[in-house]
C-alpha positions as CSV (number, residue, x, y, z in Angstrom):
1,M,125.6,230.4,82.7
2,S,122.9,228.5,84.5
3,N,122.5,228.9,88.3
4,R,123.5,225.2,88.8
5,K,126.7,225.8,86.8
6,K,127.4,229.1,88.6
7,K,127.0,227.3,92.0
8,S,129.2,224.4,90.9
9,F,131.9,226.9,89.6
10,H,131.8,228.8,92.9
11,L,132.2,225.6,95.0
12,I,135.3,224.7,93.0
13,L,136.8,228.1,93.6
14,Q,135.9,228.2,97.4
15,P,139.0,226.4,98.6
16,Y,141.2,229.1,97.0
17,D,139.1,231.8,98.7
18,T,139.5,230.2,102.1
19,T,143.2,229.6,101.6
20,L,143.8,233.2,100.5
21,K,141.8,234.6,103.5
22,T,143.9,232.4,105.8
23,W,147.1,233.5,104.1
24,V,146.5,237.2,104.8
25,K,145.0,236.6,108.2
26,E,148.1,234.7,109.4
27,N,150.7,237.4,108.6
28,P,149.0,240.8,108.1
29,S,151.9,242.9,109.5
30,E,154.2,241.5,106.8
31,I,151.7,241.1,103.9
32,L,149.7,244.4,104.0
33,P,152.8,246.7,103.5
34,V,153.7,244.6,100.5
35,I,150.4,244.7,98.7
36,V,149.6,248.3,99.9
37,P,153.0,250.0,100.1
38,G,153.0,252.4,103.1
39,A,150.3,250.6,105.0
40,I,151.2,249.6,108.6
41,F,149.0,246.9,110.2
42,Q,147.3,248.0,113.4
43,E,144.7,245.3,114.1
44,A,142.4,242.8,112.4
45,L,138.7,243.7,112.6
46,D,135.9,241.4,113.5
47,I,133.9,241.6,110.3
48,E,131.3,239.2,111.7
49,A,130.1,242.1,113.9
50,I,129.4,244.2,110.8
51,K,125.9,244.3,109.4
52,P,124.7,241.0,108.0
53,T,124.5,242.4,104.5
54,M,128.3,242.4,104.3
55,R,130.4,239.4,103.6
56,A,133.8,241.0,103.3
57,D,136.8,238.7,102.9
58,R,139.4,240.4,105.2
59,V,139.2,243.8,106.9
60,F,142.1,245.5,108.8
61,K,142.8,248.7,110.6
62,V,146.1,250.1,109.2
63,L,148.2,253.2,109.6
64,Y,148.4,254.6,106.1
65,R,149.6,258.0,104.9
66,G,150.1,259.0,108.5
67,T,146.5,258.3,109.6
68,L,144.3,255.4,110.5
69,H,142.4,253.7,107.7
70,I,140.3,250.6,107.1
71,L,141.7,248.2,104.5
72,D,139.1,245.9,102.9
73,I,140.7,243.1,100.8
74,E,138.5,241.0,98.6
75,F,139.8,237.9,96.8
76,E,138.3,237.2,93.4
77,T,139.0,233.9,91.8
78,G,136.6,234.4,88.9
79,T,134.7,237.1,87.1
80,D,132.1,239.0,89.1
81,T,130.5,241.7,87.0
82,R,128.9,243.2,90.2
83,M,132.2,243.3,92.2
84,P,132.6,247.1,92.0
85,E,129.0,247.6,93.4
86,R,129.7,245.1,96.2
87,L,133.0,246.8,97.1
88,L,131.2,250.2,97.1
89,A,128.6,248.8,99.6
90,Y,131.4,247.3,101.8
91,N,133.3,250.6,101.7
92,A,130.2,252.6,102.7
93,I,129.3,250.2,105.6
94,L,132.9,250.1,106.9
95,H,133.1,253.9,106.7
96,L,129.8,254.2,108.6
97,E,130.9,251.7,111.2
98,Y,134.4,253.0,111.9
99,D,134.3,256.6,110.7
100,L,137.7,256.2,109.0
101,P,138.8,256.3,105.3
102,V,138.4,252.9,103.7
103,V,140.8,251.6,101.1
104,S,139.2,248.8,99.0
105,M,141.3,246.3,97.1
106,I,140.5,243.3,94.9
107,V,143.2,240.6,94.7
108,Y,143.0,238.4,91.6
109,P,145.1,235.2,91.9
110,F,144.0,233.9,88.5
111,R,143.7,235.3,85.0
112,T,140.2,236.7,84.7
113,T,138.3,239.9,83.9
114,I,139.5,242.6,86.2
115,A,137.1,245.2,87.5
116,E,137.8,248.7,86.4
117,S,138.2,251.6,88.8
118,P,136.6,254.0,89.3
119,K,133.0,252.8,89.5
120,S,130.9,255.7,88.4
121,V,127.2,256.2,89.3
122,M,125.6,258.6,86.9
123,S,122.4,260.6,86.9
124,G,122.2,261.8,83.3
125,D,125.4,263.9,82.9
126,E,126.0,264.3,86.6
127,E,128.4,261.9,88.3
128,L,126.9,261.1,91.7
129,I,129.6,258.7,92.9
130,A,133.2,258.2,91.7
131,F,134.3,255.2,93.7
132,R,138.0,254.4,93.4
133,F,139.3,251.0,94.4
134,R,142.6,249.1,93.8
135,T,143.2,245.8,92.1
136,L,146.1,243.4,92.5
137,P,146.2,240.9,89.7
138,L,148.8,238.4,91.0
139,F,149.0,236.8,87.5
140,K,150.6,240.1,86.3
141,L,153.3,240.2,89.0
142,E,156.8,238.8,88.4
143,A,157.6,235.9,90.7
144,E,161.3,236.5,90.3
145,H,161.0,239.9,91.9
146,Y,159.8,238.4,95.2
147,I,162.5,235.8,95.2
148,Q,165.3,238.3,94.5
149,E,164.0,240.6,97.2
150,H,163.3,237.7,99.6
151,I,159.8,238.8,100.3
152,T,158.9,235.5,101.9
153,C,155.4,236.5,102.9
154,M,154.5,236.4,99.2
155,Y,156.0,233.0,98.5
156,P,152.8,231.1,98.9
157,L,151.4,233.2,96.0
158,L,154.3,232.6,93.6
159,P,152.6,229.9,91.6
160,A,149.9,232.4,90.6
161,M,152.6,234.9,89.3
162,R,154.2,235.4,85.9
163,G,157.4,233.5,85.4
164,A,156.9,231.0,88.2
165,N,158.6,227.8,87.3
166,A,160.0,224.7,89.0
167,D,163.3,226.5,89.8
168,I,161.7,229.5,91.4
169,I,159.3,227.4,93.4
170,A,162.2,225.1,94.6
171,Q,164.2,228.2,95.6
172,A,161.2,229.5,97.6
173,M,160.6,226.2,99.3
174,T,164.3,225.9,100.3
175,E,164.2,229.4,101.7
176,L,161.0,228.8,103.6
177,A,162.3,225.5,105.0
178,S,165.3,227.4,106.3
179,L,163.2,230.2,107.7
180,Y,160.7,227.9,109.4
181,R,163.1,225.1,110.4
182,E,162.0,225.3,114.0
183,D,158.3,225.6,113.2
184,E,157.0,222.7,111.1
185,V,153.4,223.8,111.5
186,S,154.0,227.2,109.9
187,L,156.2,225.7,107.3
188,S,153.5,223.2,106.3
189,Q,151.0,226.1,106.1
190,Q,153.3,228.0,103.8
191,F,153.7,225.0,101.6
192,I,150.0,224.3,101.4
């Protein structure tokens, strides 16, 4: 793919990236325990203060497995063959900055090639690094599960999930309208 086509492709996907970052930023205390079961939101971290080589999507401090952790969530709307290396760099920088264990996760809203964990760095037969990260391919999740369990923080992502249809979306919209009936701004953000 030529550089011009790559740039054009990334510009098309950019609105999704911004929307997904906003989605998780607005309700991390509800969303983080759903996508990383057992994680309890503590605070959002200012990733702008992190070294300029890092352009992480969303970074949070969470209580996970009884101790504080850093959770780095990256949203990938296309195929990035270098994503595991990028994640490894973010993980190392965040660990250096906060001196806490870092859980790295890639969220895939659309069907694409999924990065495989672990990322191994080899020197001949010796494994120098075995970097483990998580993936959350939304397109493999069942929309109906989130409707049945009334996990409303995930409703904005239902269209990306398996089994999403007009009835499920209508049910989600009705439930959100009831939930946010006094807050039209939040309701419109959920719908968008």
